[in-house]
PDB file with one MODEL, atoms N, CA, C and O in Angstrom:
MODEL        1
ATOM      1  N   MET A   1      16.160   0.013  -1.556  1.00  0.00           N
ATOM      2  CA  MET A   1      15.241   1.406  -0.431  1.00  0.00           C
ATOM      3  C   MET A   1      16.834   2.637   0.104  1.00  0.00           C
ATOM      4  O   MET A   1      17.971   2.738   0.564  1.00  0.00           O
ATOM      5  N   ASN A   2      15.683   3.257  -0.434  1.00  0.00           N
ATOM      6  CA  ASN A   2      17.113   4.652   0.257  1.00  0.00           C
ATOM      7  C   ASN A   2      16.673   4.277   1.889  1.00  0.00           C
ATOM      8  O   ASN A   2      15.669   3.817   2.433  1.00  0.00           O
ATOM      9  N   LYS A   3      18.198   4.812   2.391  1.00  0.00           N
ATOM     10  CA  LYS A   3      17.803   4.837   4.091  1.00  0.00           C
ATOM     11  C   LYS A   3      17.471   6.085   4.761  1.00  0.00           C
ATOM     12  O   LYS A   3      17.295   6.225   5.971  1.00  0.00           O
ATOM     13  N   VAL A   4      17.402   7.008   3.826  1.00  0.00           N
ATOM     14  CA  VAL A   4      16.654   8.449   4.318  1.00  0.00           C
ATOM     15  C   VAL A   4      14.984   8.027   4.421  1.00  0.00           C
ATOM     16  O   VAL A   4      14.222   8.440   5.295  1.00  0.00           O
ATOM     17  N   LEU A   5      14.697   7.289   3.530  1.00  0.00           N
ATOM     18  CA  LEU A   5      12.620   6.725   3.276  1.00  0.00           C
ATOM     19  C   LEU A   5      13.344   5.433   4.954  1.00  0.00           C
ATOM     20  O   LEU A   5      13.362   6.104   5.986  1.00  0.00           O
ATOM     21  N   LEU A   6      13.685   4.385   5.121  1.00  0.00           N
ATOM     22  CA  LEU A   6      13.800   4.009   6.156  1.00  0.00           C
ATOM     23  C   LEU A   6      14.147   4.313   7.544  1.00  0.00           C
ATOM     24  O   LEU A   6      13.836   3.873   8.651  1.00  0.00           O
ATOM     25  N   GLY A   7      14.756   5.047   7.169  1.00  0.00           N
ATOM     26  CA  GLY A   7      14.523   6.365   9.074  1.00  0.00           C
ATOM     27  C   GLY A   7      13.256   6.812   8.942  1.00  0.00           C
ATOM     28  O   GLY A   7      12.514   6.706   9.918  1.00  0.00           O
ATOM     29  N   ILE A   8      12.575   7.614   7.261  1.00  0.00           N
ATOM     30  CA  ILE A   8      11.348   8.191   7.883  1.00  0.00           C
ATOM     31  C   ILE A   8       9.899   6.831   8.675  1.00  0.00           C
ATOM     32  O   ILE A   8       9.078   7.017   9.573  1.00  0.00           O
ATOM     33  N   VAL A   9      10.111   5.876   8.018  1.00  0.00           N
ATOM     34  CA  VAL A   9       9.838   4.631   7.728  1.00  0.00           C
ATOM     35  C   VAL A   9       9.937   4.033   9.835  1.00  0.00           C
ATOM     36  O   VAL A   9       9.106   3.393  10.478  1.00  0.00           O
ATOM     37  N   ALA A  10      10.927   4.459  10.162  1.00  0.00           N
ATOM     38  CA  ALA A  10      10.898   4.048  11.512  1.00  0.00           C
ATOM     39  C   ALA A  10      10.098   4.787  12.487  1.00  0.00           C
ATOM     40  O   ALA A  10       9.262   4.310  13.254  1.00  0.00           O
ATOM     41  N   GLY A  11      10.568   6.407  12.325  1.00  0.00           N
ATOM     42  CA  GLY A  11      10.269   7.279  12.384  1.00  0.00           C
ATOM     43  C   GLY A  11       8.599   7.337  13.104  1.00  0.00           C
ATOM     44  O   GLY A  11       8.119   7.315  14.237  1.00  0.00           O
ATOM     45  N   ILE A  12       8.102   7.420  11.694  1.00  0.00           N
ATOM     46  CA  ILE A  12       6.514   6.841  11.588  1.00  0.00           C
ATOM     47  C   ILE A  12       6.143   5.387  12.589  1.00  0.00           C
ATOM     48  O   ILE A  12       5.458   5.368  13.611  1.00  0.00           O
ATOM     49  N   LEU A  13       6.602   4.622  12.144  1.00  0.00           N
ATOM     50  CA  LEU A  13       6.314   3.675  13.148  1.00  0.00           C
ATOM     51  C   LEU A  13       6.051   3.919  14.856  1.00  0.00           C
ATOM     52  O   LEU A  13       4.994   3.961  15.485  1.00  0.00           O
ATOM     53  N   ILE A  14       7.349   4.044  15.268  1.00  0.00           N
ATOM     54  CA  ILE A  14       7.674   4.237  16.644  1.00  0.00           C
ATOM     55  C   ILE A  14       6.517   5.340  17.043  1.00  0.00           C
ATOM     56  O   ILE A  14       5.682   5.153  17.928  1.00  0.00           O
ATOM     57  N   GLY A  15       6.607   6.368  16.336  1.00  0.00           N
ATOM     58  CA  GLY A  15       5.439   7.484  16.814  1.00  0.00           C
ATOM     59  C   GLY A  15       4.021   7.129  16.749  1.00  0.00           C
ATOM     60  O   GLY A  15       2.991   7.654  17.171  1.00  0.00           O
ATOM     61  N   VAL A  16       4.372   5.785  15.906  1.00  0.00           N
ATOM     62  CA  VAL A  16       2.771   5.986  16.089  1.00  0.00           C
ATOM     63  C   VAL A  16       2.630   4.701  17.142  1.00  0.00           C
ATOM     64  O   VAL A  16       1.845   4.365  18.029  1.00  0.00           O
ATOM     65  N   PHE A  17       3.209   4.452  16.851  1.00  0.00           N
ATOM     66  CA  PHE A  17       3.778   3.048  18.371  1.00  0.00           C
ATOM     67  C   PHE A  17       3.120   3.594  20.191  1.00  0.00           C
ATOM     68  O   PHE A  17       2.288   3.158  20.986  1.00  0.00           O
ATOM     69  N   ALA A  18       4.160   4.839  20.136  1.00  0.00           N
ATOM     70  CA  ALA A  18       4.215   5.338  21.463  1.00  0.00           C
ATOM     71  C   ALA A  18       2.413   6.456  21.949  1.00  0.00           C
ATOM     72  O   ALA A  18       1.962   6.639  23.079  1.00  0.00           O
ATOM     73  N   ARG A  19       1.902   6.902  20.759  1.00  0.00           N
ATOM     74  CA  ARG A  19       0.514   7.004  20.407  1.00  0.00           C
ATOM     75  C   ARG A  19      -0.134   6.002  21.593  1.00  0.00           C
ATOM     76  O   ARG A  19      -0.200   5.917  22.819  1.00  0.00           O
ATOM     77  N   LYS A  20      -0.491   5.421  20.580  1.00  0.00           N
ATOM     78  CA  LYS A  20      -1.089   3.890  20.839  1.00  0.00           C
ATOM     79  C   LYS A  20      -1.038   3.179  22.793  1.00  0.00           C
ATOM     80  O   LYS A  20      -1.989   2.794  23.474  1.00  0.00           O
ATOM     81  N   VAL A  21       0.347   3.250  23.135  1.00  0.00           N
ATOM     82  CA  VAL A  21       0.548   2.915  24.037  1.00  0.00           C
ATOM     83  C   VAL A  21       1.398   3.796  24.711  1.00  0.00           C
ATOM     84  O   VAL A  21       2.400   4.336  24.244  1.00  0.00           O
ATOM     85  N   GLN A  22       0.614   3.990  26.636  1.00  0.00           N
ATOM     86  CA  GLN A  22       2.195   5.108  27.337  1.00  0.00           C
ATOM     87  C   GLN A  22       2.217   3.885  27.852  1.00  0.00           C
ATOM     88  O   GLN A  22       1.386   3.105  28.315  1.00  0.00           O
ATOM     89  N   SER A  23       3.851   3.907  27.582  1.00  0.00           N
ATOM     90  CA  SER A  23       4.986   3.006  28.361  1.00  0.00           C
ATOM     91  C   SER A  23       5.820   3.114  27.861  1.00  0.00           C
ATOM     92  O   SER A  23       6.012   3.070  26.646  1.00  0.00           O
ATOM     93  N   LEU A  24       6.838   3.362  29.083  1.00  0.00           N
ATOM     94  CA  LEU A  24       8.200   4.310  28.192  1.00  0.00           C
ATOM     95  C   LEU A  24       8.906   3.101  27.773  1.00  0.00           C
ATOM     96  O   LEU A  24       9.296   3.159  26.607  1.00  0.00           O
ATOM     97  N   PRO A  25       9.221   1.860  28.494  1.00  0.00           N
ATOM     98  CA  PRO A  25       9.902   0.312  29.163  1.00  0.00           C
ATOM     99  C   PRO A  25       9.425  -0.674  27.317  1.00  0.00           C
ATOM    100  O   PRO A  25       9.993  -1.507  26.611  1.00  0.00           O
ATOM    101  N   LEU A  26       8.120   0.086  27.268  1.00  0.00           N
ATOM    102  CA  LEU A  26       7.727  -0.872  25.899  1.00  0.00           C
ATOM    103  C   LEU A  26       7.775  -0.018  24.246  1.00  0.00           C
ATOM    104  O   LEU A  26       7.240  -0.558  23.278  1.00  0.00           O
ATOM    105  N   CYS A  27       8.508   1.399  24.115  1.00  0.00           N
ATOM    106  CA  CYS A  27       8.178   1.823  23.576  1.00  0.00           C
ATOM    107  C   CYS A  27      10.058   2.283  22.732  1.00  0.00           C
ATOM    108  O   CYS A  27      10.411   2.478  21.569  1.00  0.00           O
ATOM    109  N   ILE A  28      10.859   2.284  24.181  1.00  0.00           N
ATOM    110  CA  ILE A  28      12.452   2.243  24.374  1.00  0.00           C
ATOM    111  C   ILE A  28      12.336   0.409  23.232  1.00  0.00           C
ATOM    112  O   ILE A  28      13.035   0.319  22.222  1.00  0.00           O
ATOM    113  N   VAL A  29      11.431  -0.741  23.642  1.00  0.00           N
ATOM    114  CA  VAL A  29      12.304  -2.038  23.142  1.00  0.00           C
ATOM    115  C   VAL A  29      11.534  -2.033  21.565  1.00  0.00           C
ATOM    116  O   VAL A  29      12.185  -2.465  20.614  1.00  0.00           O
ATOM    117  N   PHE A  30      10.319  -1.593  21.383  1.00  0.00           N
ATOM    118  CA  PHE A  30       9.587  -1.204  20.144  1.00  0.00           C
ATOM    119  C   PHE A  30      10.851  -0.687  18.781  1.00  0.00           C
ATOM    120  O   PHE A  30      11.178  -1.181  17.702  1.00  0.00           O
ATOM    121  N   GLY A  31      11.337   0.752  19.690  1.00  0.00           N
ATOM    122  CA  GLY A  31      12.046   1.135  19.198  1.00  0.00           C
ATOM    123  C   GLY A  31      13.373   0.734  18.383  1.00  0.00           C
ATOM    124  O   GLY A  31      13.743   0.820  17.212  1.00  0.00           O
ATOM    125  N   LEU A  32      13.866   0.283  19.517  1.00  0.00           N
ATOM    126  CA  LEU A  32      15.309  -0.761  19.127  1.00  0.00           C
ATOM    127  C   LEU A  32      15.263  -1.521  18.068  1.00  0.00           C
ATOM    128  O   LEU A  32      16.188  -1.588  17.258  1.00  0.00           O
ATOM    129  N   ALA A  33      13.765  -2.408  17.945  1.00  0.00           N
ATOM    130  CA  ALA A  33      13.004  -3.446  17.755  1.00  0.00           C
ATOM    131  C   ALA A  33      13.224  -2.886  16.164  1.00  0.00           C
ATOM    132  O   ALA A  33      13.694  -3.420  15.159  1.00  0.00           O
ATOM    133  N   VAL A  34      12.852  -2.020  16.341  1.00  0.00           N
ATOM    134  CA  VAL A  34      12.309  -1.384  14.681  1.00  0.00           C
ATOM    135  C   VAL A  34      13.548  -0.681  14.183  1.00  0.00           C
ATOM    136  O   VAL A  34      13.702  -0.605  12.964  1.00  0.00           O
ATOM    137  N   GLY A  35      14.530  -0.111  15.067  1.00  0.00           N
ATOM    138  CA  GLY A  35      15.802   0.229  14.341  1.00  0.00           C
ATOM    139  C   GLY A  35      16.614  -0.748  14.029  1.00  0.00           C
ATOM    140  O   GLY A  35      17.469  -0.493  13.181  1.00  0.00           O
ATOM    141  N   LEU A  36      16.573  -2.030  14.582  1.00  0.00           N
ATOM    142  CA  LEU A  36      17.160  -3.212  14.366  1.00  0.00           C
ATOM    143  C   LEU A  36      17.114  -4.069  13.044  1.00  0.00           C
ATOM    144  O   LEU A  36      18.014  -4.553  12.358  1.00  0.00           O
ATOM    145  N   LEU A  37      15.439  -4.086  12.911  1.00  0.00           N
ATOM    146  CA  LEU A  37      15.019  -4.432  11.433  1.00  0.00           C
ATOM    147  C   LEU A  37      15.514  -3.333  10.394  1.00  0.00           C
ATOM    148  O   LEU A  37      15.873  -3.303   9.217  1.00  0.00           O
ATOM    149  N   LEU A  38      15.450  -2.999  10.793  1.00  0.00           N
ATOM    150  CA  LEU A  38      15.486  -1.963   9.319  1.00  0.00           C
ATOM    151  C   LEU A  38      16.988  -1.589   8.608  1.00  0.00           C
ATOM    152  O   LEU A  38      17.249  -1.317   7.436  1.00  0.00           O
ATOM    153  N   ALA A  39      18.049  -1.710  10.056  1.00  0.00           N
ATOM    154  CA  ALA A  39      19.300  -1.749   9.656  1.00  0.00           C
ATOM    155  C   ALA A  39      20.004  -3.479   9.382  1.00  0.00           C
ATOM    156  O   ALA A  39      21.156  -3.650   8.982  1.00  0.00           O
ATOM    157  N   PHE A  40      19.346  -4.251   9.595  1.00  0.00           N
ATOM    158  CA  PHE A  40      19.395  -5.161   9.313  1.00  0.00           C
ATOM    159  C   PHE A  40      18.877  -5.337   8.076  1.00  0.00           C
ATOM    160  O   PHE A  40      19.335  -6.408   7.676  1.00  0.00           O
ATOM    161  N   ILE A  41      18.064  -4.796   7.131  1.00  0.00           N
ATOM    162  CA  ILE A  41      17.713  -5.014   5.491  1.00  0.00           C
ATOM    163  C   ILE A  41      18.382  -4.023   4.759  1.00  0.00           C
ATOM    164  O   ILE A  41      18.228  -3.959   3.539  1.00  0.00           O
ATOM    165  N   VAL A  42      19.408  -2.918   5.615  1.00  0.00           N
ATOM    166  CA  VAL A  42      20.073  -2.135   4.763  1.00  0.00           C
ATOM    167  C   VAL A  42      21.923  -3.030   5.013  1.00  0.00           C
ATOM    168  O   VAL A  42      22.875  -2.867   4.250  1.00  0.00           O
ATOM    169  N   ALA A  43      21.915  -3.837   6.170  1.00  0.00           N
ATOM    170  CA  ALA A  43      22.591  -4.692   5.652  1.00  0.00           C
ATOM    171  C   ALA A  43      22.992  -5.235   4.735  1.00  0.00           C
ATOM    172  O   ALA A  43      23.997  -5.129   4.033  1.00  0.00           O
ATOM    173  N   GLN A  44      21.294  -6.464   4.778  1.00  0.00           N
ATOM    174  CA  GLN A  44      21.029  -7.771   3.586  1.00  0.00           C
ATOM    175  C   GLN A  44      21.849  -6.934   2.473  1.00  0.00           C
ATOM    176  O   GLN A  44      22.906  -7.420   2.070  1.00  0.00           O
ATOM    177  N   MET A  45      21.233  -5.212   1.762  1.00  0.00           N
ATOM    178  CA  MET A  45      21.352  -5.011   0.437  1.00  0.00           C
ATOM    179  C   MET A  45      22.900  -4.396   0.670  1.00  0.00           C
ATOM    180  O   MET A  45      23.330  -3.651  -0.211  1.00  0.00           O
ATOM    181  N   GLN A  46      23.582  -4.630   1.608  1.00  0.00           N
ATOM    182  CA  GLN A  46      24.972  -3.668   1.453  1.00  0.00           C
ATOM    183  C   GLN A  46      25.859  -5.066   1.015  1.00  0.00           C
ATOM    184  O   GLN A  46      26.823  -5.031   0.250  1.00  0.00           O
ATOM    185  N   HIS A  47      25.091  -6.846   1.951  1.00  0.00           N
ATOM    186  CA  HIS A  47      26.364  -8.012   1.542  1.00  0.00           C
ATOM    187  C   HIS A  47      26.812  -8.330   2.617  1.00  0.00           C
ATOM    188  O   HIS A  47      27.557  -9.274   2.354  1.00  0.00           O
ATOM    189  N   GLY A  48      26.870  -7.999   4.582  1.00  0.00           N
ATOM    190  CA  GLY A  48      27.916  -8.007   4.867  1.00  0.00           C
ATOM    191  C   GLY A  48      27.986  -6.768   6.075  1.00  0.00           C
ATOM    192  O   GLY A  48      26.937  -6.174   6.323  1.00  0.00           O
ATOM    193  N   TYR A  49      28.597  -6.588   6.434  1.00  0.00           N
ATOM    194  CA  TYR A  49      29.260  -4.967   8.036  1.00  0.00           C
ATOM    195  C   TYR A  49      27.756  -5.168   8.708  1.00  0.00           C
ATOM    196  O   TYR A  49      27.029  -4.192   8.897  1.00  0.00           O
ATOM    197  N   TYR A  50      27.534  -5.912   8.899  1.00  0.00           N
ATOM    198  CA  TYR A  50      26.184  -5.902  10.203  1.00  0.00           C
ATOM    199  C   TYR A  50      26.166  -5.895  11.540  1.00  0.00           C
ATOM    200  O   TYR A  50      25.268  -6.376  12.231  1.00  0.00           O
ATOM    201  N   PHE A  51      26.972  -5.452  11.859  1.00  0.00           N
ATOM    202  CA  PHE A  51      27.770  -5.004  13.209  1.00  0.00           C
ATOM    203  C   PHE A  51      27.687  -3.128  13.328  1.00  0.00           C
ATOM    204  O   PHE A  51      27.133  -2.252  13.992  1.00  0.00           O
ATOM    205  N   GLN A  52      28.701  -3.303  12.127  1.00  0.00           N
ATOM    206  CA  GLN A  52      29.169  -1.371  11.992  1.00  0.00           C
ATOM    207  C   GLN A  52      27.970  -1.254  11.176  1.00  0.00           C
ATOM    208  O   GLN A  52      28.276  -0.713  10.113  1.00  0.00           O
ATOM    209  N   ILE A  53      26.488  -1.593  11.242  1.00  0.00           N
ATOM    210  CA  ILE A  53      25.160  -0.838  10.454  1.00  0.00           C
ATOM    211  C   ILE A  53      23.847  -1.736  11.261  1.00  0.00           C
ATOM    212  O   ILE A  53      22.809  -1.827  10.606  1.00  0.00           O
ATOM    213  N   MET A  54      23.865  -2.184  12.211  1.00  0.00           N
ATOM    214  CA  MET A  54      23.055  -2.540  13.391  1.00  0.00           C
ATOM    215  C   MET A  54      23.296  -1.952  14.316  1.00  0.00           C
ATOM    216  O   MET A  54      22.307  -1.438  14.838  1.00  0.00           O
ATOM    217  N   LEU A  55      24.505  -1.725  14.940  1.00  0.00           N
ATOM    218  CA  LEU A  55      24.329  -1.351  16.448  1.00  0.00           C
ATOM    219  C   LEU A  55      24.265   0.160  15.872  1.00  0.00           C
ATOM    220  O   LEU A  55      23.244   0.531  16.451  1.00  0.00           O
ATOM    221  N   PRO A  56      24.749   1.433  15.003  1.00  0.00           N
ATOM    222  CA  PRO A  56      24.304   2.439  14.599  1.00  0.00           C
ATOM    223  C   PRO A  56      22.856   2.649  14.602  1.00  0.00           C
ATOM    224  O   PRO A  56      22.205   3.614  15.004  1.00  0.00           O
ATOM    225  N   GLY A  57      22.472   1.498  14.048  1.00  0.00           N
ATOM    226  CA  GLY A  57      20.819   1.772  13.337  1.00  0.00           C
ATOM    227  C   GLY A  57      20.229   1.414  15.009  1.00  0.00           C
ATOM    228  O   GLY A  57      19.804   2.347  15.691  1.00  0.00           O
ATOM    229  N   GLY A  58      20.258  -0.023  15.566  1.00  0.00           N
ATOM    230  CA  GLY A  58      19.599   0.405  16.853  1.00  0.00           C
ATOM    231  C   GLY A  58      19.535   0.856  17.797  1.00  0.00           C
ATOM    232  O   GLY A  58      18.452   0.913  18.380  1.00  0.00           O
ATOM    233  N   MET A  59      21.466   1.709  18.699  1.00  0.00           N
ATOM    234  CA  MET A  59      21.441   2.970  18.895  1.00  0.00           C
ATOM    235  C   MET A  59      19.642   4.155  18.400  1.00  0.00           C
ATOM    236  O   MET A  59      18.502   3.861  18.758  1.00  0.00           O
ATOM    237  N   VAL A  60      19.872   4.860  17.913  1.00  0.00           N
ATOM    238  CA  VAL A  60      18.725   5.426  17.032  1.00  0.00           C
ATOM    239  C   VAL A  60      17.572   5.123  16.597  1.00  0.00           C
ATOM    240  O   VAL A  60      16.966   5.802  15.769  1.00  0.00           O
ATOM    241  N   GLY A  61      17.036   3.793  17.247  1.00  0.00           N
ATOM    242  CA  GLY A  61      16.002   3.175  17.284  1.00  0.00           C
ATOM    243  C   GLY A  61      15.783   3.263  18.264  1.00  0.00           C
ATOM    244  O   GLY A  61      14.599   3.074  18.544  1.00  0.00           O
ATOM    245  N   LEU A  62      16.927   3.661  19.641  1.00  0.00           N
ATOM    246  CA  LEU A  62      16.022   2.760  21.037  1.00  0.00           C
ATOM    247  C   LEU A  62      16.250   4.914  21.617  1.00  0.00           C
ATOM    248  O   LEU A  62      16.121   5.252  22.794  1.00  0.00           O
ATOM    249  N   ILE A  63      16.527   5.792  20.642  1.00  0.00           N
ATOM    250  CA  ILE A  63      16.680   7.070  21.067  1.00  0.00           C
ATOM    251  C   ILE A  63      15.213   7.993  20.630  1.00  0.00           C
ATOM    252  O   ILE A  63      14.573   8.799  21.306  1.00  0.00           O
ATOM    253  N   VAL A  64      15.069   7.660  19.674  1.00  0.00           N
ATOM    254  CA  VAL A  64      13.557   7.987  18.807  1.00  0.00           C
ATOM    255  C   VAL A  64      12.304   7.034  20.130  1.00  0.00           C
ATOM    256  O   VAL A  64      11.301   7.467  20.697  1.00  0.00           O
ATOM    257  N   GLY A  65      12.944   5.725  20.195  1.00  0.00           N
ATOM    258  CA  GLY A  65      11.421   5.454  20.886  1.00  0.00           C
ATOM    259  C   GLY A  65      11.308   5.759  22.494  1.00  0.00           C
ATOM    260  O   GLY A  65      10.456   5.545  23.357  1.00  0.00           O
ATOM    261  N   TYR A  66      12.594   6.364  22.454  1.00  0.00           N
ATOM    262  CA  TYR A  66      12.667   7.343  24.370  1.00  0.00           C
ATOM    263  C   TYR A  66      11.990   8.552  24.533  1.00  0.00           C
ATOM    264  O   TYR A  66      11.338   9.165  25.379  1.00  0.00           O
ATOM    265  N   ALA A  67      12.580   8.697  22.891  1.00  0.00           N
ATOM    266  CA  ALA A  67      12.242  10.150  22.945  1.00  0.00           C
ATOM    267  C   ALA A  67      10.957  10.809  22.560  1.00  0.00           C
ATOM    268  O   ALA A  67      10.412  11.730  23.168  1.00  0.00           O
ATOM    269  N   THR A  68      10.547  10.222  21.478  1.00  0.00           N
ATOM    270  CA  THR A  68       9.194   9.698  21.547  1.00  0.00           C
ATOM    271  C   THR A  68       8.028   9.432  22.692  1.00  0.00           C
ATOM    272  O   THR A  68       6.833   9.719  22.777  1.00  0.00           O
ATOM    273  N   GLN A  69       8.806   8.866  23.375  1.00  0.00           N
ATOM    274  CA  GLN A  69       7.283   8.913  24.615  1.00  0.00           C
ATOM    275  C   GLN A  69       7.652   9.746  26.041  1.00  0.00           C
ATOM    276  O   GLN A  69       6.983   9.780  27.073  1.00  0.00           O
ATOM    277  N   ARG A  70       8.633  10.248  25.819  1.00  0.00           N
ATOM    278  CA  ARG A  70       9.031  11.463  27.051  1.00  0.00           C
ATOM    279  C   ARG A  70       8.748  12.043  26.618  1.00  0.00           C
ATOM    280  O   ARG A  70       7.876  12.699  27.188  1.00  0.00           O
ATOM    281  N   TYR A  71       9.102  12.464  25.232  1.00  0.00           N
ATOM    282  CA  TYR A  71       8.220  14.094  24.922  1.00  0.00           C
ATOM    283  C   TYR A  71       7.534  14.947  23.419  1.00  0.00           C
ATOM    284  O   TYR A  71       7.387  16.051  22.895  1.00  0.00           O
ATOM    285  N   GLY A  72       7.227  13.174  23.219  1.00  0.00           N
ATOM    286  CA  GLY A  72       5.697  13.012  22.425  1.00  0.00           C
ATOM    287  C   GLY A  72       4.740  13.898  22.630  1.00  0.00           C
ATOM    288  O   GLY A  72       4.820  14.360  23.768  1.00  0.00           O
ATOM    289  N   ARG A  73       3.449  14.539  21.709  1.00  0.00           N
ATOM    290  CA  ARG A  73       2.556  14.461  22.424  1.00  0.00           C
ATOM    291  C   ARG A  73       1.489  13.448  22.891  1.00  0.00           C
ATOM    292  O   ARG A  73       1.437  12.537  22.064  1.00  0.00           O
ATOM    293  N   GLY A  74       0.452  13.230  24.100  1.00  0.00           N
ATOM    294  CA  GLY A  74      -0.429  12.274  24.383  1.00  0.00           C
ATOM    295  C   GLY A  74      -0.897  11.767  23.005  1.00  0.00           C
ATOM    296  O   GLY A  74       0.012  11.742  22.176  1.00  0.00           O
ATOM    297  N   PRO A  75      -2.203  11.323  22.532  1.00  0.00           N
ATOM    298  CA  PRO A  75      -3.474  11.524  22.308  1.00  0.00           C
ATOM    299  C   PRO A  75      -4.506  12.523  22.650  1.00  0.00           C
ATOM    300  O   PRO A  75      -4.975  12.731  23.769  1.00  0.00           O
ATOM    301  N   GLN A  76      -4.843  13.206  21.369  1.00  0.00           N
ATOM    302  CA  GLN A  76      -5.363  14.363  22.029  1.00  0.00           C
ATOM    303  C   GLN A  76      -7.154  13.895  21.785  1.00  0.00           C
ATOM    304  O   GLN A  76      -7.634  13.280  20.833  1.00  0.00           O
ATOM    305  N   LEU A  77      -8.020  14.572  23.300  1.00  0.00           N
ATOM    306  CA  LEU A  77      -8.823  13.820  23.789  1.00  0.00           C
ATOM    307  C   LEU A  77      -9.919  15.099  22.815  1.00  0.00           C
ATOM    308  O   LEU A  77      -9.789  16.301  22.586  1.00  0.00           O
ATOM    309  N   GLN A  78     -10.797  14.233  22.517  1.00  0.00           N
ATOM    310  CA  GLN A  78     -12.193  15.212  21.410  1.00  0.00           C
ATOM    311  C   GLN A  78     -12.950  15.413  22.203  1.00  0.00           C
ATOM    312  O   GLN A  78     -13.325  14.755  23.173  1.00  0.00           O
ATOM    313  N   ARG A  79     -13.360  16.871  21.604  1.00  0.00           N
ATOM    314  CA  ARG A  79     -14.100  17.826  22.817  1.00  0.00           C
ATOM    315  C   ARG A  79     -15.491  17.844  22.171  1.00  0.00           C
ATOM    316  O   ARG A  79     -15.490  18.258  21.011  1.00  0.00           O
ATOM    317  N   THR A  80     -17.063  17.365  22.843  1.00  0.00           N
ATOM    318  CA  THR A  80     -18.034  17.518  21.937  1.00  0.00           C
ATOM    319  C   THR A  80     -18.755  18.607  22.131  1.00  0.00           C
ATOM    320  O   THR A  80     -19.685  18.875  21.370  1.00  0.00           O
TER     321      THR A  80
ENDMDL
END
């Protein structure tokens, strides 16, 4: 799987979670978990270098989780 595609998938998952859950700590933890999980998949494909791949992946997930919750738009209310 392409690394760019994994990054897009991570962003979508974290964004959907952030819209459903209005909690900054939960979004940060979820972003970290998604980043680490997808970085682990990439490290498995590389047959090693787990720390060098998973550390940046986890940090990016943490930052995306924070930024999505802090600066993203909340769910829009429907007008009737």
